[in-house]
N, C-alpha and C positions, 0 to 999 in steps of 0.2 A: 458480390460478396463472399463467395468461397475464395475466389482468386485472393481479394485484397486480405484473407485471414490466413491465406498461407503465406503470402507476402510478409505479414505482421510477424508470425510463427518464424518466418527464415531470417529477418532482421532482429529477432529476439534471439535467435541461434536455441530455441525449444521447441520440443516435439507438444503435439497439443495437450495433453494431460499433463505434464510439466509446468504448462503457462496456464493452466487453469487451477491446479492446486495451487501456485503460485498467487494468481490474481486473487482467487477466493481467499487465503491468507490476509492478503491486504486488504480486500473489501472489508474483512472481519475486524482486523484490527482500525480501519476508519469507522467502523459502525461503533466499537468500544468506546472511541475518542469521539464521536459525536455525543454520544449518551452522556460521557464525562461532563464534556459542555454543555451538554442540555442541563445536567447537575447542578452543576456550576452557577447555569445563569439563574435557576432556580432559587440557590442558597451561594451566594458569591464564598462563605466560608468554606464550601466544600470541594475538595479536588482543585486547588487553585490553580497549580500549574500542572496536572496530570495528563491533559486533553492535548495542551502545547506541547508537551514531552515526547507524548505517543506520535504525533506528525513529524515531531521532528526527528525521532528513531526511522519512521518509515522514509523520510526525506534520504537519510544518511544510506539506509538500508537499499533503495534504490538505485540513488547515485552510485553506491561502491559495486552495486552488482553489474551497473552496466557498463562501468569502467573496468571490472575484471572480463567481462566478457568481449570487449575490444582487444584487450590483449592478445 
């Protein structure tokens, strides 16, 4: 498991704590989007596009981050 983690960090071109901070930020943003989607499910007039907008923002963040690292 440690070897696979090291390989993943090398592929991501990040140190352990750098990777951990980024992954925690992404997971927190996903959690917030999940809560928004849950609230929208209960009351459809609330947060009509907030969750999907957050997910789109995360998608573009991850895609652009990967493209920049490949250059």
